[in-house]
C-alpha positions in Angstrom: 108.1 118.4 90.8 108.0 115.2 92.7 107.2 112.1 90.6 107.2 108.3 90.8 109.5 106.6 88.5 108.4 103.1 87.5 111.0 101.4 85.4 112.1 98.1 84.0 115.7 97.9 85.3 118.1 99.8 82.9 115.4 100.0 80.4 112.0 101.9 79.8 110.6 104.2 82.5 107.1 105.8 83.2 106.9 109.0 85.3 103.7 109.6 87.3 103.0 112.7 89.3 103.3 112.1 93.0 99.9 113.4 93.9 98.2 110.7 91.6 100.2 107.8 93.3 99.5 109.3 96.6 95.8 109.3 96.0 96.2 105.6 94.9 98.5 104.7 97.7 96.3 102.5 99.9 95.3 100.3 96.9 99.0 99.4 96.5 99.0 97.8 100.0 97.3 94.8 98.1 100.5 93.9 96.5 103.6 92.1 97.7 106.8 94.0 97.2 110.4 94.1 98.3 113.4 96.4 98.6 116.5 96.1 96.6 118.3 93.6 98.8 115.1 91.4 99.1 115.7 91.7 102.9 112.5 93.7 103.7 109.3 92.5 102.2 106.4 94.8 102.3 102.9 95.3 101.0 102.6 98.4 98.8 105.1 101.1 98.1 108.0 101.7 100.5 107.6 105.3 101.4 111.3 105.9 101.5 113.6 104.1 99.2 112.9 102.0 96.1 110.2 99.4 95.8 110.5 96.2 93.4 107.7 94.2 91.8 108.1 90.9 90.3 106.1 88.3 88.6 102.5 88.0 90.1 103.1 91.3 91.8 103.4 92.9 88.4 100.1 91.4 87.3 98.4 92.7 90.4 99.9 96.2 90.0 98.6 96.2 86.3 95.2 95.2 87.4 95.1 98.1 90.0 96.5 100.6 87.6 93.8 99.5 85.1 91.1 100.0 87.6 92.3 103.5 88.5 92.5 104.4 84.8 88.9 103.4 84.3 88.0 105.4 87.3 89.7 108.5 86.1 87.9 108.1 82.7 85.0 109.4 84.6 86.7 112.5 85.7 86.1 116.0 84.0 88.7 117.3 81.5 90.5 119.1 84.4 90.0 117.9 88.0 91.5 118.4 91.5 92.7 115.7 94.0 93.1 116.1 97.7 96.6 115.2 98.9 98.2 114.8 102.2 97.6 117.1 105.1 99.9 120.3 105.2 100.5 121.5 108.7 101.9 124.7 107.5 98.5 125.4 105.7 96.5 123.7 108.4 94.7 122.0 105.4 95.1 119.3 102.7 97.2 119.9 99.7 95.2 120.0 96.5 96.5 119.6 93.0 94.9 120.1 89.7 95.4 117.5 86.9 94.6 117.0 83.2 92.4 114.0 82.5 94.2 113.1 79.3 97.6 113.4 80.8 96.7 111.2 83.7 95.1 108.5 81.6 98.0 108.6 79.1 100.6 108.1 82.1 98.5 105.2 83.5 98.2 103.5 80.1 102.1 103.8 79.7 102.5 102.1 83.2 100.0 99.2 82.1 102.2 98.8 78.9 105.4 98.7 81.1 103.8 95.9 83.2 102.8 93.9 80.2 106.4 94.1 78.8 107.9 93.2 82.3 105.5 90.2 82.4 106.3 89.0 78.9 110.1 89.4 79.4 110.0 88.1 83.2 111.6 91.3 84.2 111.4 93.3 87.6 109.8 96.8 88.0 111.5 99.3 90.2 109.5 102.3 91.6 111.4 105.3 93.2 110.3 108.9 94.0 112.3 111.4 92.2 112.3 115.2 91.9 112.3 116.7 88.4 113.3 120.1 87.7 110.5 121.9 85.5 112.1 123.6 82.4 110.6 126.9 83.2 111.9 126.7 86.9 115.6 126.2 86.0 
């Protein structure tokens, strides 16, 4: 399963399913970010490679995540999101989500942002693949 890993470097981390982040992707373009070497500055998440947030960018990330959390609070207990276009299927990918799990993961990310702000830390975000236990 593809997930986005948000973490305070060498500390806590929060995993959020890729489809949720992809659904929110455009709203992240309102945040100034950079790559590891601070050579490439960006607005939003780097599609390939890691993205880093610091200072005021973390505050903006927290506000955007909070707004999405409030929006997802209006969802039914189980809901479907439309993802990226899948050329093989000639249709959009669709994934099912549990409202409680989505809200919980977004709350954890908000808490991570608050901790990073308080401790003046940087948040790193990268896509990673997790093996599901029942698909060893």
